[in-house]
C-alpha positions in Angstrom: 0.0 0.4 -0.1 1.8 3.1 -1.1 2.4 5.9 1.8 0.8 9.0 1.4 2.8 12.2 1.3 1.9 15.1 2.4 3.0 19.0 1.0 2.5 22.1 2.5 -0.4 23.8 1.2 0.5 26.4 -1.4 0.3 30.3 -0.6 -3.0 32.1 -1.6 -2.6 34.6 -4.4 -3.4 37.4 -1.9 -0.4 36.1 -0.1 1.8 36.1 -2.4 0.9 39.2 -3.8 1.8 40.7 -0.3 4.8 39.3 0.5 5.9 40.4 -3.3 4.9 44.2 -2.3 7.2 43.4 1.1 9.8 42.5 -0.8 12.5 46.0 -1.3 13.3 45.4 -4.8 16.0 47.4 -6.1 15.1 51.0 -4.2 17.4 50.4 -1.8 20.3 50.5 -4.4 19.3 53.8 -6.1 19.1 55.6 -2.7 22.6 54.5 -2.0 23.5 55.4 -5.4 21.9 58.7 -4.9 23.3 59.4 -1.7 26.9 58.3 -3.1 26.3 61.0 -5.8 25.3 63.7 -3.5 28.3 63.3 -1.2 30.9 63.0 -3.5 29.7 66.0 -5.8 32.6 68.6 -5.2 33.3 66.9 -1.6 37.1 68.0 -2.0 36.1 71.6 -2.5 35.8 72.8 1.2 38.9 72.8 3.2 39.9 70.9 5.9 38.7 71.9 9.4 40.2 71.2 12.6 38.5 67.9 13.3 39.6 66.6 9.8 43.0 67.9 10.2 43.2 65.7 13.6 42.0 62.6 11.4 44.6 63.2 9.0 47.3 63.7 11.7 46.6 60.9 13.4 45.9 58.4 10.5 49.1 59.6 8.6 51.1 57.9 11.6 52.6 54.6 11.7 50.3 51.6 13.3 52.6 51.9 16.0 53.0 55.5 16.6 48.8 55.6 16.2 48.9 53.0 19.1 50.9 54.8 21.3 48.9 58.2 20.5 45.8 56.3 21.8 47.2 55.5 25.1 47.2 59.1 25.8 44.3 60.7 23.8 41.6 60.3 21.1 41.1 56.7 22.2 37.4 56.9 21.4 38.1 57.5 17.7 40.8 54.9 17.6 38.9 52.3 15.4 38.0 54.9 12.9 41.6 56.2 12.9 43.1 52.8 12.0 40.3 52.5 9.2 41.3 55.7 7.9 45.2 54.8 8.0 44.7 51.9 5.8 42.4 53.9 3.6 45.1 56.5 2.9 47.7 54.3 2.6 46.0 52.9 -0.3 44.2 56.0 -1.8 46.1 59.1 -0.6 45.2 61.6 1.6 43.5 64.4 -0.5 40.5 66.0 1.1 38.2 64.1 -1.4 39.7 60.8 -0.6 39.7 61.5 3.1 36.2 62.2 2.9 35.5 59.6 0.3 34.8 56.8 3.1 32.0 58.7 4.8 30.5 59.2 1.6 30.4 55.5 1.3 28.9 55.3 5.0 26.4 57.4 4.3 25.3 55.5 1.3 25.2 52.4 3.1 23.1 54.0 5.3 20.3 55.0 2.7 20.1 51.7 1.6 19.3 50.6 5.1 16.8 53.8 5.6 14.8 52.3 2.7 14.7 48.7 4.2 13.6 49.8 7.6 11.1 52.0 6.0 10.2 49.2 3.4 9.6 46.8 6.6 7.7 49.3 8.8 5.3 50.8 6.1 5.1 50.6 2.4 7.0 51.0 -0.9 5.8 54.6 -1.3 7.4 55.3 2.1 10.3 53.4 1.4 10.8 55.7 -1.6 10.5 59.0 0.0 12.5 58.1 2.7 15.3 57.1 0.7 15.0 60.6 -1.0 14.7 62.6 1.9 17.6 61.3 3.4 19.9 61.3 0.6 18.6 64.8 0.4 19.0 66.2 3.9 22.0 68.8 4.1 23.4 67.0 7.1 23.9 63.9 5.0 25.8 66.1 2.7 27.9 67.8 5.9 28.8 64.5 7.5 28.9 62.5 4.0 31.9 64.8 3.2 33.8 64.8 6.9 37.0 63.1 7.7 35.4 62.0 11.1 33.8 59.0 12.5 30.2 60.2 12.4 28.8 59.0 9.1 30.2 55.3 10.2 28.2 55.6 13.3 25.2 56.4 11.7 25.9 53.5 9.3 26.0 50.7 12.1 23.8 52.1 14.3 21.0 52.0 11.5 22.1 48.5 10.5 21.9 47.3 14.0 18.2 48.7 14.3 17.4 47.2 11.0 18.8 43.4 12.4 16.9 44.2 15.6 13.5 44.9 13.9 14.1 41.6 11.5 15.3 39.6 14.8 12.2 40.6 16.7 10.2 39.5 13.7 11.9 36.5 12.7 14.5 35.3 15.8 17.8 33.8 14.4 20.9 33.4 16.0 22.6 34.7 13.2 20.5 38.1 13.5 21.3 38.6 17.2 25.2 37.7 16.8 25.2 40.6 14.1 23.1 42.8 16.0 25.7 42.3 18.8 28.6 42.9 16.8 27.0 46.3 15.5 26.7 47.5 18.7 30.1 46.7 20.1 31.4 48.7 16.6 28.8 51.4 17.2 30.2 52.3 20.6 34.0 51.5 19.5 33.3 54.3 17.1 31.5 56.5 19.4 30.3 55.6 22.7 27.3 58.5 22.8 25.8 56.1 20.1 25.2 53.4 22.6 22.2 55.5 23.7 20.4 53.8 21.1 20.1 50.8 23.1 17.4 52.8 25.3 14.5 53.0 22.2 16.1 49.4 21.1 15.1 48.2 25.0 11.7 50.0 25.0 10.9 48.9 21.2 11.8 45.0 22.1 9.4 45.5 25.2 6.9 47.0 23.7 6.7 43.7 20.9 7.2 41.5 23.8 4.2 42.8 25.6 2.1 42.3 22.6 3.3 38.7 21.5 4.9 37.7 25.2 8.0 36.1 23.2 10.0 35.4 26.0 12.8 34.0 24.3 13.1 36.8 22.3 13.3 39.6 24.7 15.9 37.6 26.7 17.9 37.0 23.3 17.8 41.0 22.9 19.1 41.3 26.6 22.1 39.0 25.8 23.2 40.3 22.3 23.0 44.1 23.8 24.9 42.9 27.1 27.8 41.1 24.7 27.9 44.6 22.6 28.2 46.6 25.9 30.9 44.3 27.5 33.0 44.6 24.3 33.0 48.6 24.5 34.1 48.4 28.3 37.6 48.5 27.9 37.2 51.4 25.8 34.8 53.3 28.0 37.5 53.0 31.1 40.3 54.3 28.8 38.3 57.2 27.5 37.1 58.2 31.2 40.7 59.0 31.8 40.9 61.1 28.5 37.8 62.6 29.0 39.4 66.4 30.4 41.2 66.3 26.8 38.3 65.4 24.6 35.2 67.2 25.6 35.9 69.7 28.2 34.8 72.6 25.5 31.1 71.1 25.5 29.1 73.2 28.1 26.2 72.0 30.1 22.9 72.4 27.7 20.0 74.2 28.8 16.3 74.0 27.4 16.8 76.6 25.1 19.5 74.8 23.3 17.4 71.9 22.3 15.9 74.0 19.8 19.6 75.0 18.5 20.9 71.5 18.4 17.6 70.4 16.0 18.6 73.2 13.7 22.1 71.7 13.5 21.1 68.3 13.5 19.8 68.8 10.0 22.3 71.5 8.8 19.6 73.5 7.8 16.8 75.9 10.0 14.3 75.3 7.5 14.9 71.9 6.8 14.7 71.2 10.3 11.2 73.0 10.8 9.7 71.0 8.0 11.0 67.6 9.1 9.6 68.3 12.7 6.2 69.0 10.9 6.1 66.0 8.7 7.4 63.8 11.5 4.1 64.2 13.3 1.7 63.6 11.1 2.1 59.6 10.7 1.3 59.9 14.6 -2.0 60.4 13.2 -2.0 57.7 10.6 -4.0 54.5 11.8 -2.4 52.0 9.6 1.3 53.2 10.6 1.1 54.5 14.0 2.8 51.7 15.5 5.6 51.9 13.7 5.7 55.9 13.7 6.0 55.6 17.6 8.8 53.6 17.3 10.9 55.4 15.0 10.0 58.3 17.1 11.5 56.7 20.3 14.7 55.8 18.0 15.0 59.7 17.2 13.8 61.2 20.4 14.9 58.8 23.2 18.7 59.3 22.4 18.4 62.9 22.4 16.6 63.5 25.5 19.0 60.9 27.4 21.8 62.9 26.0 20.7 66.2 27.5 20.1 64.6 31.0 23.5 62.8 31.0 24.9 65.9 29.8 23.9 67.9 33.4 26.4 66.0 35.2 30.2 66.5 35.3 30.5 65.9 31.5 28.4 67.1 28.7 28.1 65.2 25.5 25.1 67.3 24.1 26.4 68.0 20.5 24.7 67.7 17.1 27.0 65.6 15.6 27.3 63.1 18.4 23.4 62.3 17.8 23.7 62.1 14.5 22.7 58.6 14.4 19.2 59.4 14.9 18.8 61.4 11.9 17.4 58.0 9.9 14.8 57.6 12.1 13.3 61.7 11.5 14.2 61.0 7.7 11.7 58.0 7.8 8.9 60.0 9.9 9.3 62.7 7.3 8.9 60.5 4.6 6.1 58.0 6.1 4.3 62.2 6.6 4.8 62.7 3.0 3.6 59.4 2.1 0.3 60.1 4.5 -0.4 63.4 2.5 -3.8 63.4 0.2 -3.8 63.6 -2.6 -1.0 61.4 -3.7 0.5 64.3 -5.8 0.9 66.6 -2.6 3.1 64.3 -1.2 5.5 64.8 -4.2 5.3 68.4 -4.1 6.2 68.6 -0.3 9.2 66.8 -0.9 10.2 68.9 -3.8 9.5 72.0 -1.2 11.5 70.0 1.3 14.3 70.0 -1.3 14.0 73.6 -2.3 14.5 74.5 1.4 17.6 72.8 1.8 19.1 74.0 -1.6 21.1 77.1 -0.2 22.4 75.2 2.4 23.6 72.5 0.0 25.4 75.3 -1.8 27.1 76.5 0.9 28.3 72.7 2.1 30.6 72.8 -1.1 32.2 76.3 -0.6 35.8 76.4 0.2 34.8 78.2 3.5 32.1 75.8 4.3 33.6 74.2 7.4 36.9 76.5 8.0 37.3 80.0 8.3 40.9 80.1 8.2 42.6 79.9 4.5 45.2 77.3 5.5 45.9 76.8 2.0 46.1 80.4 0.9 48.7 80.6 3.9 50.3 77.8 2.2 50.8 79.6 -1.0 52.3 82.6 0.5 55.0 80.6 2.2 55.8 78.4 -1.2 56.1 81.4 -3.3 58.6 82.9 -0.9 60.6 80.1 0.6 64.1 79.6 1.1 65.9 76.3 2.4 66.6 76.8 6.1 63.5 79.1 6.9 62.0 78.5 9.8 57.8 78.5 10.7 56.2 79.8 13.9 52.5 78.9 14.2 50.4 80.4 16.5 50.1 77.3 19.1 49.3 79.3 22.9 47.3 77.2 24.9 44.0 78.8 24.1 44.9 78.6 20.4 46.3 75.1 19.2 42.9 73.7 19.1 42.7 75.6 16.0 45.6 73.6 14.3 47.4 76.3 12.6 50.4 74.1 12.3 48.4 71.5 10.5 46.4 73.5 8.1 49.5 74.9 6.7 51.2 71.8 7.0 48.7 69.8 5.2 49.2 72.0 2.0 52.6 72.4 2.1 54.6 70.3 -0.6 57.1 67.9 0.5 59.9 70.5 -1.0 58.8 73.0 1.3 59.5 71.9 5.2 60.7 75.3 7.0 61.5 74.3 10.6 58.8 74.6 12.9 61.4 76.7 15.3 59.6 76.5 19.1 59.1 72.9 18.7 61.0 70.8 21.5 59.5 67.4 20.7 57.2 66.6 17.7 53.7 65.7 18.4 54.7 61.9 17.4 57.5 61.6 19.7 55.4 63.2 22.6 52.6 60.6 21.6 50.1 63.5 21.4 48.1 65.7 18.7 50.1 68.3 19.7 53.9 69.2 20.0 55.7 70.1 23.0 57.1 73.4 22.8 60.1 75.0 24.0 60.0 76.5 27.7 62.6 79.0 26.5 62.1 80.1 23.0 64.6 82.3 22.5 67.2 79.4 23.3 65.4 77.4 20.2 65.8 80.0 17.6 69.5 79.0 16.9 71.1 80.7 13.9 67.7 80.8 11.8 67.9 83.8 9.4 64.0 83.8 8.0 60.9 82.9 10.1 57.4 82.5 8.6 55.1 83.7 11.5 51.3 82.5 11.0 49.0 83.7 13.5 45.1 83.9 13.5 43.4 87.2 12.3 40.8 88.5 14.5 38.2 91.4 14.8 40.2 92.9 17.7 43.4 92.5 16.7 44.0 95.7 14.8 46.4 94.1 12.4 48.9 92.8 14.8 50.9 90.1 13.5 52.1 89.0 17.0 48.0 88.2 17.7 47.6 85.5 20.2 51.2 84.4 20.4 52.5 83.4 23.6 54.2 86.5 25.1 57.4 84.8 25.6 57.7 83.8 22.1 56.7 87.0 21.1 59.4 88.6 23.0 61.8 86.4 21.4 61.1 87.4 17.9 60.8 90.8 18.1 64.2 90.8 20.2 65.9 89.0 17.4 63.8 89.7 14.0 62.1 92.4 12.2 59.1 92.0 10.1 60.1 91.9 6.5 56.2 92.0 5.1 53.0 90.8 6.0 50.1 89.0 4.2 46.6 88.7 5.0 44.5 85.7 4.0 41.2 84.9 5.0 41.3 84.4 8.5 45.5 84.4 8.9 48.2 87.1 9.4 51.0 85.3 7.3 54.4 87.2 8.1 57.9 86.6 6.9 60.4 87.8 9.6 64.1 88.6 8.9 66.8 88.5 11.6 68.0 91.7 12.6 72.1 91.9 12.1 
């Protein structure tokens, strides 16, 4: 007697259609390509600013020198510095190349934004989300930034995507991937770990509706593994906190609106996104998803504000950039909820137009740095003679402007004036800054000519010694005269000649 075999019942036609509608299709790809195009267009035009110069300076060192640096300062940026080190070893350190990894990270984030929007809402919302995210001025701003922030956006968004998938269809590999992404996010920037707060709330909400205790416990275990991986960096970073973020002041309630505007790199776009983000909360078929996204966007900001009321403050727009994808998807859901459908497309066009002036400004030479380091370097190159010295203003309050690196980055290898007042270089002192001579006059030696570069401020009355430490000013005035001074944007460049 033949044995009967049972086959799984075929899915109904409506179910197959529903499944096909949930497939992401190529939308994630064009969103990534559009974001990459936007972030690479004229990416090399703005001059590197001080944070990017710090990245260049650290990543240009050997791996041993970089590891030594991180023992004293910037450990929280260590993973990014190592990634950038190997990148520039392969592709060079032009502004465009230094910034390209961030553009690629933002492109990856755009793909994930589309995937998340598609899983929570529908294809129309996903298409809007890809467009909104790609065309936000802040995506351009930090997609053309040689810092870790775009990578934090990528890893946090990827962690969120994996969490949502794991909550729907639990699997060991998804939880393992989530734990790894939490760890990498924390290693790139510790403030990003605040995303675990909304992740915990979302998991608790999903558990409440489904009572899937095993899934909830899997989340707790994965989050714990990710956190434990970051503990050594947290302990090291705590010792360096005085060097890292002592410039950030305790925020007040009025600072929240300022952070919101800065988060989008455009006040008008920020206002429009705020209005659009509220619309999905009144959309019955997308309310739960909208609430989850609101948690992803708002909870880290609120938590960072509260945490910054203590001894250390962290309330800075770029530290919270990882909330941007949630706000972009909420704004996209708001556009998709508008009726008739043409109104949503018109709303997107208005949003893009509102950000157009900011997009143009972000591609200008002075978009990030007010001082023209390239112009100052050209002045030195044109008048350089072998044996010339170099004195950049680098007092205790001035060294954060990295005038020496602004100039040094743009000088060709054949033009390397001696940094006269440096006793130990930054590499030798295992720091971002060199150690300067305690007695400047002794360090002058027989140098015949010196290029002095100081900051030009509104109240300096054209003083070429502006902001230079008193001891250095005294030594230079005693032995040198000013042959000429050339002003470029934000800087005085003076050639000093030794008095015979």
